[in-house]
N, C-alpha and C positions, 0 to 999 in steps of 0.2 A: 519592120516597115522601111517604108520603101521613102523618102526624101529626096525631093529635085529640086537641086541649085540653079534658078533661071539665071544667073550672072554668071555661071560658068559654062552655061549651055550656049549666052550669047558672045561670050568669049573665044568659045571657040570654033563654034559654026557662022559667027557673023551674019545671022539672024535679028533682024530687028529689032530693039527691045519693045517696041508698041505690039509686035506681032506674042513675042512672048509674054506678054504682060496678060494682054489678050486671054490666051492662054491659060495664065495661070488662075484668071477668073474661074476658069471649066473647071481645069484638075484638081486646086486646092481644096474644094469641096469633095471630091471622088474623093481626093486622098483621106481626109478625117472620117468618110463614111466607112472607108475600106479599113480604116483603123480601128474605129468603133467595132466594126464587123468583128473583127479579127479578135478584138479583146473579148467581147462579148461571148465570142466561141472559146474562148481558150479556158473564161469564169467558169461556161457550161461543161467544157471537157471534164477540168476541176472538179467540179460538181459529182459528177457521173462517174468520175475515176476514183479518183483520189480520193475526196468526200465520203464518195459510198465507200470504198475500202475500209476508211477510218469507222465509220456507224458499222459496216459487218464485223469489225475487228472487237468494237462495243459490245456488238450483239453478243460475240463469241463468248466475249470473255464475263458477260453475264450469264449467260445459259448458263456455263464452268460452274459459275459459281452458285447459281439455283441449284444445280445437279447436286453439290458438294453439300449445299448446305439440306434439300432435302436427305437429303442419305444420314444426316446427324438428327431432322427435326426430332425422326420416330424416337430417339431414345432422348431426345430432349425434353420433349413433349410430355414423353412418360416419367420421366424425371421430377414433371410437375407435378403428377396426379398424383404420383405413387412411392413407393421407398423398397428398401430392403427388411425385412420383415428380423424383429431384433433378438439379439442372441440368449437374452433372459428376460425374465416379467417379473422381476421383484414387488416386493411390498413394502408397504412404509409400516404397517400395521401387525405383519405375519413375518418376522426375518427368516428366509430359510435357511436349512439345516440339513444335511447327510441322514440326523436321525428323525428328525419330523417329514423328510421327504420319504425316507425308507416307513413308517408307519402308516402313512399314508396312501402308499403302494396299495401295500397290503390289506386297510381297510375300503381301501377301493374293488379291490377283487372277493371278499369277505360276503357271502350270501346270507351271513349270520345278520347283518344290517338290513334285514325284510324282517319281518316278522313270522314268517312261516319259513324264512331259511329259503327262500325259492329263487330271489335274483338277488345280484349285486349291481353297483354304481357299472361296471364294466358290462352288464347284461343289457342297458340301453346305447351305450356307449363303449362300444367293442374298441378295444384298441387294435385288434388285427385286422379292422376295417373304418380306419378314420377314424375311429372316436363315433360312431352311429352304428346304429342295428341293420341300414337299408331297410327298416319295414315306416311305411305312412305313422301308423302310433303304435308306441310299445306296449304290453302287457305289464300289469302290474304283479305284483306278491300273490292277487288272489284271480289273477288272469282276465280281470278286465283290463282295457284299453286307456289310456289317457285322450286327450281331446288333440292334442298338438303332436305336431314332427318330434321325433327328440334328437336335437341339433349333436353338432361333435363339439367333445373337450378340447379336440386337436387348438392350441395358439387363442383358446377361450380368454385365456388370462389378460389378451391384449383388448379386450370387450369394454367399451363403455358400461355396459352392464350387461347381465346375465338373464336368459330364458328372453323368449321371441315377443312378453311385453315390459321387460327393462325390471321386470320386479324385485331382481337381487342385486345388490350394487358390485358385488365381486364373486370369484369361483369359491372363499371361501363360505359367503352367505346362498349360495346355490347350492352345494354339496349339503347341506342343512336341510333345505327344501323336498325333496324328491321322499327322504328317510322318513319322517311326518307325514307325506299325502297319503290318505287312505286308500288312493287310487294307485301310487304307485310303490313304494317299498313296503307302508304301511303300519311304520311303528308307534304306538298309543301316543307316547309321548318322550322329550326328553330324558328325562329318569328311566323310565323303562330301559332305553338304550344303556345307559349309563349302567343302569344292573347289570343291565347282560353282557355289556364289556369289563366291568369289576369282578366277572365269575369266572375270567379266563386270566391265567396264569401270566401268560404270554404277555396279553395287550396290559395288563400289570407293570410289565419293565420295561416295555416297548416304550409308553405313556412316560413312565418316569423320567427315562433316556429322554423322551424328545423336548420337556417341558419343563427342564428339573428345577424350575423358578418357581412354579405355579401348582395347583392341584393337577394333579396325574389324569385321570379318568374323567373328563367333561365332556359337554356336549359341545360346547364352545374350540375345545381342543381339536378334537375328532372334526369341527370342520375344520380348524384348520391345517388340522393336518394333511386332509384331504386335498384340500386346497394348495400346499405347497406342493405337493405331487404334481397336478395338474397343470401348475406353473412351469413343471418342466417340459409340457408336453407340445414342444415346437418342431415345425417342420419346414425349415429350409429348402428351397426348389432351386431347381435351375434359373426360375427367371428370377432371384435375388443374384445371380451373377450378374446376367445382364442390365440390372438396374444401376450397377456401381460399376459399369462403364466398361463389361465386357461384351461386345455385340455378336461376339459370334456364338454364345449362349443359346442364340435364338437361331430357327434358321428359316429362311425367307416365307415360307406358309404359315411360320407362327408371326409374323412380324407383321404377316397382312392381315390375320386376323388378329392381333395387337392394336392395330392402326383401324381396322373397322371399328373393335371395340371402342376405343375412345370416339372417334366419329359417330357412334351412334346416339350416345350421349349417355352410356351406363354410367361412366365415369363422375355421374350427378351425384351416385348416391355409391357407388364399387369404388371406394378410392382407395388410398394410405394404404401402411404397408400388410393391410388385411384385405384389400377390395373389399372393405365393406367394414360390418361390426362397430361402427364408429356414429351410428345418428338411426334418427327413428324416421319411419317415410310412410308414406299413403300406400296402402297397395291398393293402385288402381287409379291414376290420374286420371286415364282418358278413358274409364270405363268400369265397369264391376268385374271384377276380379272374377269370381265365380260364373260368372258366364263361360269364359274361356278356360276355368280350371276343372270347371265339374263338382268344386267344393261342395259338401254338404255334410252339416250345418252349416251356415255362415259365421265366419268367426268375425268379431268387432272387433279383435285388438285389445289394444289397452283400453277401449272404452270397456271394455268388462272388470276392468280395475276399477278407474278413474270412476265413471261413471259420465266425463266431460264430453257433450257431444262432440266436440273438435278431435278427439281422440277416437272418434270411430276408426276402424278400420289401417288404422297404424297400428306399423310393428318394427319392431328393432332391425335395421338393415342387416343381413346373414352375411357375414364371410364367403368369397369367393376361393379361399384357400382349401386346397384338397375338395373341390366343389365336381371335381368329375367323379368321385370315388364314394363320396356321402348324400346321393341318390335316396330315396327320391325328393323331390323339392317343395319349399314354399311352406308353410307354419303349418300345414295339416300332410304332407305328404302328399296329394293329391296329385301332381305330375311325375313320371318315376323318366322321363327323354328330356335329356339337357338341351337339346338341340329345340325340343319343341319348348321347353322353359324358356329359352332366352328369345324366341319369339313370340312369347306370353308376355315377355319385360319390356322388349320392346316398345311393343302398339297399347300395352295399360300402362307405361312408365315416362314414354318418349312420343307416344303415338304415328312410330314409324311400322312401317310395314315390312320386314325383312326377309327374304329371298331363302328357299331353305338352303340355298350355297354360300352365302354371306352367315346364314346362323352358322351351318358347319363349319368354318372358316374361325367363327371368333370361339365354337367347341374344341376348335386346335388348340386356340392361343389358349384358353384356359385351360388347360391340360399342363401347362407348361407352370402350373400353380400350384402342383401335385407334389409331395414332396414326399422326405424318407420317413420312415416310423420306426425309429431306434430302438434296437434289444432293449434296450436299457428300462424301455417304455413297458415292455409288455412282461 
């Protein structure tokens, strides 16, 4: 800023003070205007240069934080919905022991648990193929097929209940059902089964070791033994490494599928360590399931057992563990292709139309839920 000292000019130049006063009336306002302009210009330059730089730096920091948060958010989000598969499936009413598990395993593979000796538990729940037979419905002792798909026994002990309609509380109760079912293993009665096993010396010894404090061979003990064995059928996968914090356990393509799985809303029903198995849901919230699956006959789900109108088309939500191996899908095995099953579920349950590419991406992720079948299981 330039300041004119008129007294100094008068002394140096001898210009009359009256004339200098005249010019001061003109120059002072101009000087003030100039100083104001320079100040405003400086402020503008600061705003456009230094101020803008600060804003850019703030945006840069914010962007970096968002990128870092995005990299972490998928794992964090996944941890909110899922969890690692537990290492054990204990029972409060059926304590496990090596003897009981060994007996249960022998019974599981024994065809003498069917009336004509044609099938075993393993026939429908083949442990070589992830606990299923890969058939839409399974043939029983007399060759007749049941009405529903045989669900896998792998990790089944963690479910809230057993069967598609949840009519058995646990794997022990479930083990006794098919044996007495006339379409399945066709044993006439519990007493018939007990008498048959009592005539086999090996079973007398094995039951006595497994149940030393109770009556050796009994139908209850048969159920408890098979249930004890099934509680060991646990199949952790590489997803379990990921969900506890090892982000390298899944590759970028698998992570993209996981993100799509979450964003599509599959997590509404398929959550928890099993990705399901923990609730009941109506099959077909946004349409009739049979119109997309081609199901015939039409199964009314829990309604068949309860007779309650509110239970129509409700089924237990299946677990997605080992899902790529446990085809065909749904309660009647009506769909064999997993990509198609994913597209159907997105439409019926979430009213979303998935592209083939997005469905394939989700299926790629689902493959990370395939575990290893231990040689001890077979």
